[in-house]
C-alpha positions as CSV (number, residue, x, y, z in Angstrom):
1,M,-0.1,0.1,-0.2
2,T,1.2,3.5,-1.1
3,S,1.2,6.0,1.6
4,V,0.1,9.7,0.8
5,L,2.3,12.6,2.1
6,S,0.2,15.7,2.8
7,A,0.8,19.0,4.8
8,D,-1.3,17.9,7.7
9,S,1.3,14.4,7.9
10,L,3.9,16.6,8.6
11,S,4.8,18.6,11.9
12,N,5.4,22.6,11.2
13,E,9.0,21.9,11.4
14,E,9.4,19.4,8.6
15,V,7.4,21.5,5.9
16,P,9.4,23.6,4.0
17,S,8.6,27.4,3.5
18,L,9.2,29.1,0.2
19,A,10.5,33.2,0.8
20,D,8.8,35.6,-1.0
21,N,11.6,37.7,-2.6
22,H,10.6,41.2,-4.0
23,A,12.1,42.5,-7.4
24,P,14.2,45.5,-7.4
25,K,12.4,48.4,-9.5
26,R,13.8,48.7,-12.5
27,P,15.4,52.1,-13.3
28,D,14.5,53.7,-16.9
29,S,18.1,53.0,-18.1
30,L,20.2,49.9,-17.6
31,V,23.8,49.7,-18.6
32,A,23.6,46.5,-20.9
33,R,26.3,44.1,-21.7
34,I,25.7,43.1,-25.2
35,F,26.9,39.6,-26.9
36,S,26.7,38.0,-30.1
37,V,26.6,34.2,-30.2
38,K,26.5,31.4,-32.9
39,V,24.7,28.1,-32.3
40,K,24.1,25.5,-34.6
41,G,25.0,27.9,-37.8
42,Q,22.3,30.9,-36.2
43,K,23.6,34.3,-35.1
44,F,21.8,35.3,-32.0
45,I,22.3,38.8,-29.9
46,F,21.8,39.5,-26.5
47,A,21.5,42.5,-24.2
48,I,21.9,41.8,-20.7
49,G,20.8,44.7,-18.5
50,L,22.9,45.0,-15.2
51,L,21.6,46.6,-12.1
52,N,24.6,46.9,-9.9
53,D,27.0,44.9,-12.0
54,K,24.7,42.1,-11.7
55,P,22.3,40.6,-14.6
56,Y,18.7,42.0,-14.1
57,E,17.1,41.4,-17.8
58,I,17.6,39.8,-21.0
59,F,16.6,40.8,-24.5
60,G,17.5,39.0,-27.6
61,G,17.3,36.9,-30.9
62,K,18.3,35.8,-34.1
63,C,20.5,38.6,-35.5
64,P,21.1,39.6,-39.1
65,D,23.9,38.4,-40.8
66,T,24.9,41.8,-41.5
67,L,24.6,43.5,-38.1
68,D,28.6,42.6,-36.8
69,I,28.6,43.3,-33.0
70,K,31.4,42.2,-30.7
71,T,30.9,41.9,-26.8
72,S,30.1,45.3,-25.9
73,E,28.6,47.8,-23.9
74,G,25.2,49.7,-24.5
75,Y,21.8,50.5,-22.7
76,L,18.3,49.2,-22.1
77,V,15.9,52.2,-22.0
78,K,12.5,51.9,-20.9
79,E,9.9,54.2,-22.8
80,K,6.4,54.8,-22.1
81,E,3.8,55.1,-25.0
82,G,0.9,55.6,-23.0
83,K,-0.2,52.8,-20.8
84,K,2.6,50.3,-22.8
85,V,6.3,50.3,-22.0
86,K,8.3,49.7,-24.5
87,Y,12.3,49.1,-24.6
88,R,15.0,50.8,-27.1
89,L,18.7,49.1,-27.1
90,D,21.2,51.7,-27.6
91,I,24.6,50.3,-29.1
92,Q,27.5,51.9,-30.8
93,G,25.5,55.0,-31.6
94,V,22.5,53.3,-32.9
95,Q,19.3,53.1,-31.3
96,F,17.1,50.1,-32.0
97,S,13.6,51.2,-31.0
98,N,10.9,48.9,-29.6
99,F,13.7,46.1,-29.2
100,A,11.7,43.5,-27.7
101,D,9.4,43.6,-30.9
102,N,11.9,42.0,-33.1
103,F,11.8,38.5,-30.9
104,T,9.0,35.9,-31.7
105,A,6.3,35.4,-28.9
106,E,8.1,32.4,-28.1
107,D,11.3,34.4,-27.6
108,Q,10.0,37.0,-25.5
109,L,8.4,34.5,-23.0
110,I,12.1,33.0,-22.5
111,F,13.1,36.3,-22.1
112,R,10.3,37.1,-20.1
113,L,10.7,34.1,-17.8
114,T,14.8,34.2,-17.6
115,S,14.2,38.1,-16.6
116,Q,12.0,37.4,-13.8
117,L,14.5,34.5,-12.3
118,L,17.2,37.2,-12.6
119,R,15.1,40.1,-10.8
120,H,13.9,37.5,-8.3
121,G,17.6,36.3,-7.4
122,V,17.4,32.9,-8.7
123,S,21.4,31.7,-9.3
124,I,22.2,32.1,-12.6
125,K,23.7,28.5,-12.1
126,H,20.6,27.5,-11.7
127,I,18.9,29.2,-14.4
128,V,21.5,28.0,-17.3
129,E,20.9,24.6,-15.7
130,Q,17.7,24.5,-16.7
131,L,17.9,26.1,-20.0
132,E,20.6,23.2,-20.8
133,K,17.8,20.5,-19.7
134,A,15.3,22.0,-22.2
135,N,18.0,22.6,-25.0
136,Q,18.4,18.6,-24.1
137,E,14.7,18.2,-24.7
138,G,14.8,19.8,-27.9
139,V,13.4,23.1,-27.5
140,G,16.3,24.5,-29.6
141,S,19.1,26.5,-30.4
142,L,17.7,29.8,-28.4
143,T,17.8,28.0,-25.2
144,A,21.2,27.1,-25.8
145,A,22.4,30.3,-26.6
146,V,21.1,31.9,-23.8
147,A,22.5,29.4,-21.4
148,R,25.8,30.1,-23.2
149,T,25.5,34.0,-22.9
150,L,24.5,33.7,-19.3
151,R,27.4,31.5,-18.2
152,K,29.6,34.3,-18.9
153,F,28.0,35.8,-15.3
154,I,28.7,32.6,-13.2
155,P,31.9,33.1,-11.3
156,S,34.8,31.3,-11.8
157,D,35.3,27.7,-10.0
158,T,31.3,27.3,-9.4
159,T,31.1,23.6,-9.2
160,A,28.5,22.4,-12.3
161,K,26.4,19.4,-11.7
162,S,27.4,18.1,-15.1
163,M,29.4,15.0,-15.9
164,C,32.5,15.2,-18.1
165,E,31.9,13.8,-21.5
166,N,35.6,12.9,-22.4
167,C,36.2,11.3,-18.7
168,E,32.5,10.7,-17.3
169,G,33.8,12.5,-14.2
170,G,31.8,14.8,-12.3
171,N,34.6,17.0,-11.1
172,I,33.3,19.9,-13.2
173,V,33.3,23.7,-12.7
174,F,32.8,26.9,-14.8
175,Q,35.5,29.0,-15.6
176,E,35.3,32.2,-17.6
177,G,31.9,31.0,-18.8
178,C,32.9,27.4,-20.1
179,Y,32.9,24.1,-18.4
180,K,36.3,22.5,-17.1
181,C,36.8,18.9,-16.1
182,L,39.0,19.4,-13.0
183,T,40.0,15.6,-13.5
184,C,41.1,15.4,-17.0
185,G,41.4,18.8,-18.2
186,A,38.6,19.2,-20.8
187,S,37.0,22.1,-21.7
188,K,33.7,23.1,-23.5
189,C,32.2,25.9,-24.3
C-alpha cells in the first residue's frame, strides 16, 4: 500500500516554506552588456541589462548576418507610450527602438521568464542548468544560446552538475563561461 504525504501529516518544523522575494524596481535606463553568439549555424544577439553590475534582464534573438557586434556595452532604455512600456537598445551609436518586438512570442516568453528569475535572485547557475535541460529536450538553439550567454556571469570555479563527456567524471567547474573538468582538463564552451 502506498502512503500519501500531505501537509497535515508533517509537523510544522518539517514543512518547507518559500521566501517571498521582491524584485528591485527597474530604473528607466540600464547599462547592458551585448553578446553575439553562434549556435548550430544561427547567429544571436543578446542584451543583458545590469543592475548593480549583476544581470537583471535579458533581451535577444536571431541576429541579421549584416549586423557585426562584438561583446560590448550599450543601454536598455525603458520608454512609455501611454500605458505600454517599450524597450530601446542603444548600442554603438545606433538605436533599436521597440527592441523586444524584433522577437517571436516564444522568444519573448523565454526572455520574460528568464528576466523574472534574474530579478528575483535565482542563481544564474540554476537558470543555466534548466535552460540546458530544455535544450536537451529539443526546445531549440535559442535556449542553448541564452544558456551560453548567461554562463559568462557565473563566477569562476563554481561547481557544475554536469558530467565530463571525455572522462565521465563529475569534477566539473565553470571557468570564464565554460565548463572545465578538473579531472582530465577537458573544456567545453
